[in-house]
C-alpha positions as CSV (number, residue, x, y, z in Angstrom):
1,M,0.0,0.0,0.0
2,S,1.4,3.4,-0.9
3,S,1.6,6.3,1.6
4,E,-1.2,8.1,-0.3
5,E,-3.5,5.0,-0.1
6,G,-2.6,4.7,3.6
7,A,-3.5,8.4,4.2
8,Q,-6.8,7.9,2.4
9,G,-7.5,4.9,4.5
10,V,-7.0,6.9,7.7
11,Q,-9.3,9.6,6.4
12,L,-12.0,7.2,5.6
13,A,-11.7,5.4,8.9
14,A,-12.1,8.7,10.7
15,L,-15.5,9.4,9.2
16,P,-18.8,8.3,10.9
17,E,-19.7,4.8,10.1
18,H,-22.9,5.8,8.2
19,V,-23.5,9.3,6.6
20,I,-27.1,10.0,5.6
21,G,-28.2,13.0,3.5
22,V,-31.8,14.1,3.4
23,L,-32.6,15.5,0.0
24,G,-35.5,17.7,-1.2
25,M,-36.6,21.1,-2.4
26,H,-37.1,23.9,0.0
27,R,-40.6,23.9,1.7
28,S,-41.0,20.2,0.8
29,G,-41.0,18.4,4.2
30,T,-37.2,18.0,4.6
31,S,-37.3,19.3,8.1
32,C,-40.1,16.9,9.0
33,L,-38.2,14.0,7.5
34,T,-35.0,14.9,9.2
35,G,-36.6,15.5,12.6
36,T,-38.4,12.1,12.4
37,L,-35.1,10.3,11.5
38,Q,-33.4,12.2,14.3
39,S,-36.1,10.9,16.7
40,A,-35.2,7.4,15.5
41,G,-31.5,7.8,16.2
42,L,-29.9,9.9,13.5
43,F,-27.3,12.3,14.9
44,L,-27.3,15.7,13.4
45,G,-24.6,17.5,15.3
46,E,-25.2,21.2,16.1
47,H,-28.4,22.2,14.3
48,H,-31.2,24.8,14.3
49,T,-34.2,23.9,16.5
50,W,-36.3,27.0,15.9
51,N,-36.9,29.7,13.3
52,H,-39.7,32.0,12.3
53,H,-40.9,29.8,9.5
54,N,-40.6,26.5,11.4
55,H,-41.0,26.4,15.1
56,K,-39.3,23.1,15.5
57,G,-36.4,24.3,13.5
58,N,-35.2,23.4,10.0
59,R,-32.8,20.9,11.6
60,E,-29.9,22.3,9.5
61,N,-26.3,22.4,10.5
62,Q,-25.2,26.0,9.9
63,S,-21.6,25.0,9.1
64,I,-22.8,22.7,6.3
65,V,-25.1,25.4,5.0
66,D,-22.3,27.9,5.0
67,I,-20.1,25.5,3.0
68,H,-22.9,24.9,0.5
69,E,-23.5,28.6,0.0
70,A,-19.7,29.1,-0.5
71,V,-19.6,26.4,-3.2
72,L,-22.7,27.8,-4.9
73,A,-21.3,31.3,-4.9
74,A,-17.9,30.1,-6.2
75,N,-19.8,28.6,-9.2
76,G,-21.8,31.8,-9.8
77,G,-25.0,30.5,-8.2
78,A,-27.1,30.5,-5.0
79,W,-29.9,28.5,-3.5
80,D,-32.4,30.4,-5.8
81,K,-30.0,30.4,-8.8
82,P,-28.9,26.8,-9.4
83,P,-25.6,26.8,-11.3
84,S,-25.2,24.7,-14.4
85,T,-22.2,23.0,-12.8
86,A,-21.0,23.0,-9.2
87,R,-17.3,22.3,-8.8
88,W,-15.9,22.0,-5.3
89,S,-12.4,23.3,-4.4
90,A,-10.0,21.0,-2.6
91,Q,-10.4,23.3,0.4
92,Q,-14.2,23.1,0.4
93,L,-14.0,19.3,0.3
94,E,-11.6,19.3,3.2
95,M,-14.0,21.4,5.2
96,I,-16.7,18.8,4.8
97,R,-14.3,16.0,5.6
98,H,-13.1,17.8,8.7
99,L,-16.6,18.4,9.9
100,L,-17.4,14.7,9.5
101,Q,-14.2,13.7,11.3
102,Q,-15.4,15.8,14.3
103,H,-18.2,13.3,14.6
104,S,-16.3,10.1,13.8
105,Q,-17.5,8.5,17.0
106,E,-21.1,8.6,15.7
107,K,-22.5,5.5,14.0
108,Y,-25.2,7.5,12.1
109,F,-24.5,11.1,11.2
110,G,-27.0,12.9,9.1
111,F,-27.5,16.3,7.5
112,K,-30.2,18.2,5.8
113,D,-29.9,21.2,3.5
114,P,-32.0,21.6,0.3
115,R,-28.9,23.1,-1.3
116,A,-27.2,19.7,-1.1
117,L,-29.3,18.6,-4.1
118,L,-27.3,21.0,-6.2
119,L,-23.9,19.8,-4.8
120,L,-24.0,16.1,-4.4
121,D,-20.8,15.3,-6.3
122,G,-18.8,16.9,-3.5
123,W,-20.4,14.8,-0.8
124,K,-20.0,11.6,-2.9
125,S,-16.3,12.4,-3.3
126,V,-15.8,12.7,0.4
127,C,-18.2,9.9,1.4
128,P,-18.5,7.3,-1.5
129,D,-20.8,5.1,0.7
130,I,-23.2,8.0,1.6
131,S,-26.9,7.1,1.8
132,F,-29.7,9.3,0.7
133,V,-33.4,9.7,1.6
134,G,-35.5,12.0,-0.6
135,I,-38.8,13.8,-0.2
136,Y,-40.9,15.9,-2.5
137,R,-44.1,17.9,-2.5
138,H,-46.7,19.1,-5.0
139,P,-45.4,22.1,-6.9
140,N,-48.4,24.4,-6.1
141,A,-48.0,23.8,-2.4
142,V,-44.2,24.5,-2.6
143,A,-44.8,27.6,-4.6
144,A,-47.4,28.9,-2.1
145,S,-45.1,28.2,0.8
146,L,-42.0,29.7,-0.8
147,R,-43.8,32.8,-1.9
148,Q,-44.9,33.3,1.7
149,R,-41.3,33.0,2.9
150,N,-39.5,34.8,0.0
151,D,-40.4,37.7,-2.3
152,K,-40.7,35.7,-5.5
153,S,-43.2,35.2,-8.2
154,K,-45.1,31.9,-8.6
155,R,-43.2,31.4,-11.9
156,E,-39.9,31.7,-10.2
157,C,-41.0,29.3,-7.4
158,L,-42.2,26.7,-9.9
159,A,-38.9,27.0,-11.8
160,L,-37.0,26.3,-8.6
161,W,-39.2,23.4,-7.8
162,Y,-38.5,21.9,-11.1
163,A,-34.7,22.4,-10.9
164,Y,-34.4,20.8,-7.4
165,N,-36.8,17.9,-8.1
166,R,-35.1,17.2,-11.5
167,A,-31.9,16.9,-9.5
168,L,-33.6,14.6,-7.1
169,L,-34.8,12.4,-9.9
170,D,-31.4,12.4,-11.6
171,E,-29.7,11.2,-8.5
172,Y,-32.3,8.5,-7.9
173,E,-31.8,7.2,-11.4
174,K,-28.0,6.9,-10.8
175,S,-28.6,4.8,-7.7
176,P,-32.1,4.4,-6.2
177,F,-32.9,5.4,-2.6
178,P,-36.1,5.8,-0.6
179,I,-38.3,8.8,-1.8
180,L,-41.3,9.9,0.2
181,S,-44.2,12.3,-0.5
182,F,-44.9,15.2,1.9
183,D,-48.4,15.2,0.4
184,E,-49.2,12.1,2.4
185,D,-51.5,12.2,5.5
186,E,-49.5,12.8,8.7
187,S,-49.9,9.3,10.1
188,V,-49.1,7.6,6.8
189,L,-46.0,9.7,6.2
190,D,-44.8,9.2,9.8
191,A,-45.1,5.4,9.4
192,K,-43.3,5.4,6.1
193,I,-40.4,7.5,7.5
194,L,-40.0,5.0,10.4
195,E,-39.9,2.1,7.9
196,V,-37.1,3.9,6.1
197,A,-35.3,4.5,9.4
198,Q,-35.5,0.8,10.1
199,E,-34.1,0.0,6.7
200,L,-31.2,2.4,7.3
201,G,-30.5,0.5,10.6
202,L,-31.4,3.4,12.9
203,P,-32.2,2.3,16.5
204,G,-35.8,3.5,16.5
205,R,-37.7,5.9,18.6
206,A,-39.8,5.9,21.8
207,A,-43.5,5.7,21.2
208,D,-44.0,9.3,22.7
209,D,-41.2,10.9,20.7
210,K,-43.0,11.8,17.6
211,F,-41.5,14.8,15.8
212,Y,-44.1,15.6,13.2
213,S,-47.2,17.7,14.0
214,P,-49.8,19.4,11.9
215,E,-48.5,22.9,12.4
216,L,-45.3,22.0,10.5
217,R,-47.3,21.8,7.2
218,H,-48.0,25.2,5.7
219,N,-50.0,25.8,2.6
220,A,-51.0,22.1,2.4
221,G,-53.4,22.6,-0.5
222,R,-52.2,21.6,-3.9
223,G,-54.5,24.1,-5.7
224,A,-56.7,23.6,-8.6
225,I,-54.6,25.6,-11.1
226,L,-53.5,23.3,-13.9
227,L,-49.7,23.2,-14.2
228,P,-47.7,23.1,-17.4
229,A,-46.9,19.6,-18.6
230,K,-43.3,19.4,-17.5
231,Y,-44.2,20.1,-13.9
232,R,-47.1,17.6,-13.9
233,N,-45.0,15.0,-15.6
234,L,-42.1,15.3,-13.1
235,Y,-44.5,15.2,-10.1
236,K,-46.2,12.1,-11.5
237,H,-42.8,10.5,-12.1
238,L,-41.7,11.1,-8.5
239,K,-45.0,9.9,-7.3
240,S,-44.6,6.6,-9.2
241,L,-41.2,6.1,-7.5
242,S,-42.2,7.0,-3.9
243,R,-43.1,4.7,-1.1
């Protein structure tokens, strides 16, 4: 074994045994999914547990969000301006590796940030064995929720929905992983997330430790407005693949 191979072996050994990324568009239930997986034993490190738009917190690790924003900016993009390509610098990859190494004692380390969907190559470079869980939501509901949070037109919101969910589908087609629908009834979605948690090997949760509650779902209605074909088709495709 060369010294380089040996060094890589040390780096890989220093990472958490399992790294799990929660994937999904903004306002699509990623916080609910992440919080429920956390209640089943997923370790998130330091993360947000409250904000104005989500009183249980978006469950995001700000250090990871900051790295994602830096990568997007370096590629001329942002969360609401997905770049055509997203190249990571060696320094940015090392920042992710260092963050994971800080939690190497954890068997299951997870993260959630919708921006990750635009930046998965970097994560797969650092963690070749990373596991993903995805979630999606009807485009009208996402657009309504996003417009309430951000000053954007419905057209802009739908375009972002498409970009993120196209990335979700593209990643699934490379190597399938569980995909869930935030349009499901609360009890059904909760049960399906726990099934996924069991498949991932998470320890499970106490019966009274349920994360999801109705107030976490804003703008639940899908709306009666007929969407252009490309949005309808992508939504139907994701629905055909979901649990």
